[in-house]
C-alpha positions in Angstrom: 104.5 62.4 73.9 100.7 62.8 73.5 98.9 63.2 77.0 97.2 60.0 78.3 93.6 60.6 78.7 91.8 59.2 81.9 90.6 56.0 81.2 94.6 55.0 80.0 95.5 56.5 83.1 93.6 53.9 85.3 94.2 51.0 82.3 90.7 50.5 81.9 88.2 50.5 78.7 85.9 53.6 77.8 83.1 51.4 78.7 84.2 50.5 82.2 81.5 50.1 84.8 82.0 52.2 88.3 83.1 48.8 89.9 85.8 48.2 87.3 86.9 51.8 87.8 87.0 51.8 91.3 89.0 48.4 91.7 91.5 50.0 89.3 92.1 53.4 91.1 92.5 51.1 94.4 95.1 49.2 92.9 97.2 52.0 91.7 96.5 54.2 94.5 98.2 52.0 96.7 100.8 51.4 94.5 102.0 55.0 94.1 100.9 56.4 97.3 103.6 58.4 98.3 103.7 56.8 101.8 104.6 53.5 100.3 106.1 54.7 97.2 109.5 56.7 97.6 110.1 57.2 94.2 110.2 60.7 92.8 107.6 60.4 90.4 105.2 58.6 92.7 103.5 61.7 94.0 102.7 63.0 90.8 101.4 59.8 89.4 99.2 59.8 92.8 98.0 63.2 91.8 97.3 62.0 88.0 95.3 58.8 89.0 93.1 60.6 91.7 92.3 63.4 89.4 91.1 60.4 86.6 89.4 58.8 89.3 87.6 61.7 90.9 86.0 62.3 87.3 85.2 59.1 85.8 83.7 58.0 89.0 81.3 60.8 88.7 78.3 60.4 86.1 78.1 64.2 85.1 81.8 64.8 84.9 82.4 61.6 82.8 79.9 62.7 80.6 81.3 66.2 80.3 84.8 64.5 79.9 83.7 61.8 77.5 82.0 64.8 75.3 84.4 67.5 75.5 87.9 66.0 76.8 89.8 67.4 79.7 89.2 71.0 78.4 85.7 70.5 78.9 85.9 69.5 82.2 88.7 71.9 83.1 86.1 74.6 81.4 83.2 73.6 83.9 85.0 72.7 87.0 87.7 74.1 89.2 90.4 72.2 90.6 88.1 72.2 93.9 85.0 71.3 92.3 87.1 68.2 90.5 87.5 66.4 93.7 84.5 67.6 95.6 82.3 64.9 96.8 84.7 62.0 96.4 85.7 59.6 99.6 89.1 59.0 98.9 89.7 58.1 102.4 87.8 54.8 102.0 90.7 53.5 100.3 93.5 54.5 102.8 91.7 54.6 106.5 94.3 53.5 109.0 97.5 54.5 106.8 100.0 57.0 108.4 102.5 59.1 107.2 101.4 61.2 103.9 98.2 62.7 105.2 95.4 63.8 102.9 96.0 67.5 103.8 99.1 67.6 102.2 97.9 65.5 99.0 94.8 67.9 98.8 96.9 71.2 99.1 98.6 70.1 96.1 95.4 69.5 94.2 93.7 72.8 95.6 96.7 75.1 95.1 97.5 75.2 98.9 93.8 76.0 99.8 93.7 79.2 98.6 90.4 79.3 96.9 90.8 80.1 92.7 88.4 82.6 91.3 86.3 80.1 89.1 85.2 81.4 85.5 81.5 81.5 84.7 79.1 78.6 84.0 78.9 77.4 80.2 75.6 77.7 78.6 73.6 75.4 76.4 71.0 76.7 73.7 69.3 74.4 71.1 68.6 76.2 67.7 66.1 74.5 65.5 67.0 75.1 61.6 65.7 73.9 58.5 67.1 71.8 55.8 66.8 75.3 53.6 68.7 77.1 55.9 71.7 74.8 55.1 72.6 75.2 51.5 74.6 78.2 52.7 76.0 80.2 55.3 73.5 81.8 57.4 72.9 84.2 60.2 70.5 83.8 63.1 69.7 85.9 66.1 69.0 84.3 69.1 68.0 85.5 72.5 70.0 83.9 75.6 69.0 84.6 79.2 72.7 84.7 81.3 74.0 86.5 84.0 76.0 89.4 83.5 78.0 91.7 85.9 75.7 94.3 87.4 76.4 97.6 85.7 75.1 99.8 89.1 77.9 98.3 91.2 80.7 97.2 89.1 80.2 93.3 90.4 80.9 94.1 94.1 77.4 93.6 95.2 77.7 96.6 97.5 76.1 99.9 97.2 77.9 102.2 95.1 79.9 104.7 97.5 80.4 101.7 99.9 83.3 99.5 100.1 83.2 95.5 101.1 84.6 94.4 104.1 87.4 91.4 104.4 85.6 88.0 106.1 87.2 87.7 109.3 86.0 83.9 109.3 88.1 82.9 106.3 90.5 85.9 106.4 89.5 86.8 102.6 89.9 83.3 101.1 86.2 82.2 100.9 86.9 78.8 102.5 87.5 77.1 105.6 89.4 73.8 106.4 88.0 71.1 108.5 90.2 68.5 109.7 88.8 64.7 110.1 90.6 62.2 111.9 91.2 58.9 110.1 93.0 56.0 111.9 96.8 57.7 111.4 95.8 59.9 108.6 94.0 63.2 108.5 91.6 64.2 105.8 91.2 67.8 105.4 88.1 68.8 104.1 88.0 72.6 102.2 84.6 74.0 102.3 83.2 77.7 101.1 82.8 79.8 104.3 79.3 80.3 105.6 79.6 83.5 106.7 80.6 85.3 103.3 79.4 82.1 101.2 82.8 81.9 99.6 83.5 85.5 98.3 86.1 86.3 100.9 84.5 89.6 101.7 81.2 90.8 103.5 78.9 93.6 102.4 77.0 95.7 105.0 74.7 97.7 102.6 73.9 95.6 99.4 73.3 97.4 96.0 70.0 97.6 95.2 70.1 96.5 91.9 71.6 93.1 92.1 70.8 92.6 95.5 74.2 92.1 96.7 74.5 89.3 94.3 77.2 91.2 91.8 75.5 90.0 89.2 71.9 90.5 87.4 70.0 88.2 85.1 69.5 89.8 81.6 68.2 88.4 77.9 70.9 89.1 75.3 70.5 88.9 71.6 73.1 87.3 70.0 73.8 86.7 66.5 75.1 83.4 65.2 76.7 82.2 61.7 75.3 78.6 61.0 78.0 77.0 58.5 76.7 75.5 55.7 75.8 72.0 55.5 76.1 71.8 59.2 75.4 68.2 60.8 72.0 67.6 62.6 73.2 68.0 66.6 76.3 69.8 65.3 77.6 71.7 68.7 79.3 75.1 67.8 80.9 77.3 70.5 80.9 81.0 71.2 83.8 82.0 73.5 82.6 84.1 76.3 79.0 84.3 75.8 78.2 82.2 78.9 77.4 83.4 82.2 79.8 86.1 83.7 82.8 84.5 86.1 83.6 85.9 89.2 85.5 89.1 89.3 89.0 89.1 87.1 88.2 85.5 85.5 86.5 85.3 81.9 82.8 84.2 81.5 82.0 81.0 80.5 81.0 79.7 76.9 77.8 79.1 75.0 77.1 76.0 73.3 75.0 76.1 70.3 73.1 72.7 69.7 72.0 73.0 65.9 68.6 70.8 65.5 67.6 70.6 61.9 64.0 70.1 61.7 62.5 66.9 59.9 61.1 67.9 55.9 58.3 67.2 54.7 59.7 65.7 51.2 63.6 65.5 51.8 65.2 63.0 53.9 69.2 63.6 54.1 72.1 61.5 54.8 75.4 63.4 55.2 75.3 66.1 52.3 73.1 64.0 50.0 69.4 64.6 49.9 66.6 61.8 49.0 63.3 62.2 47.5 60.3 59.8 46.7 58.1 60.5 44.2 55.3 58.7 42.0 54.7 58.1 38.4 51.8 55.9 36.6 52.6 52.6 34.9 51.9 53.8 31.7 54.8 56.4 32.3 57.0 54.0 33.8 56.4 52.0 30.6 56.6 54.7 27.7 58.8 57.1 29.8 57.9 60.8 31.0 59.4 64.1 32.1 58.9 64.8 35.7 59.2 68.1 37.4 61.0 67.1 40.7 61.7 70.0 43.7 65.1 70.4 45.1 66.5 72.8 47.8 67.7 75.0 44.9 64.4 75.2 43.2 62.5 72.6 40.7 64.2 70.8 38.0 63.2 68.6 35.1 63.9 65.0 35.2 64.0 62.9 32.5 62.4 58.9 32.9 63.1 56.9 30.2 60.8 54.5 28.9 60.7 50.9 30.6 61.6 52.3 34.3 61.4 49.7 36.9 59.5 50.3 40.5 62.1 51.5 42.9 64.7 52.8 40.4 66.8 55.5 41.8 67.9 58.8 39.6 71.0 60.9 40.8 70.6 64.8 40.1 74.5 66.2 40.4 75.2 68.9 43.1 71.6 68.9 44.3 72.7 68.2 47.7 73.9 70.0 50.7 77.4 71.7 51.0 79.9 69.5 52.4 80.2 70.7 56.0 83.9 71.0 56.7 84.8 70.1 53.1 84.4 71.0 49.2 81.3 70.7 46.8 78.1 69.5 47.3 76.4 66.1 47.8 73.8 64.8 45.3 69.9 64.4 45.2 68.7 60.7 45.0 64.9 60.7 43.3 63.3 57.1 43.8 60.7 56.6 41.6 57.5 54.5 42.6 55.2 53.2 40.2 51.5 53.2 41.0 49.8 50.2 39.5 45.8 51.3 38.9 43.5 49.2 41.1 40.3 49.9 39.5 40.2 49.3 35.5 37.1 49.6 32.9 35.9 47.3 30.9 37.8 48.9 27.8 41.3 49.4 29.8 41.6 45.8 30.8 40.8 44.5 26.9 43.4 47.0 25.7 45.9 45.5 28.5 44.8 42.2 27.3 45.7 42.8 23.8 49.1 44.3 25.0 49.7 41.1 26.8 49.0 39.1 24.0 51.1 41.0 21.8 54.1 40.8 24.3 
């Protein structure tokens, strides 16, 4: 069975307001709170709706979810960060029994801090229409954090060893218990002494100043697929910022921006061009040389062509992204009517009119 999305979990529409999301969570949370509902599945359901509320009630997390789904949320936020800053206590103050320390220990894996993967990075790459007629390789420069080669990421001066933090016992976190009526709210925060690392460094590495990472600009080659759409995002796994020790780095998201063209307009894989011909050419017919993304081609304009007529040129559009074949080019012909005529020209036009 397909997994429900967060909106389905709370029973709200995708465009729901914050107040509607809050009301929906309040009703469901009171219904499935393990202190009130002893059904075996109540606890798991309570966790599910709480996670949905934690994401949809936060503007930034909601944007991430709407753009990339649950995978995008999990990729950017650890379990702890997912629930950080959400005041669940406002819904249950005064309730006893199943305390928030029990609930959040499930959310955060028993309060043991899990290493977080590296941050994702976003890079906007501008390309031209001409770049999209075939697959093209581009080299980009990405400033990102990498493991310090001098200390191998420990942050300690080579030859020295970091010491376990006595304040948090090496977990990197401390728990603060706050009473709220008959319930207890347990807040898990980063240890202020070791700043969440779980260890202390007596002699920092000179290269990274004890951080374990250094900022470097890395050159990366990326293949831009033919016919890619403007705004399309390409994902490069593992090319983001370095993660904590033992976990993978983040990903790099390259947003392709197609620059406006001085001649062509684009719609999906089709290309549009406007050109001008004189009134006499429109009446008698002519042959035009028109530009395409693949070079100039000859276009026959038959006699009697009307202003605004569109001529298709098969196969001169862009490759269809994710599909087969190419689009077409459409040439719109605008007929120029001369404004200043000589006496002789006027006389000839009068004669033409009489003949017609």
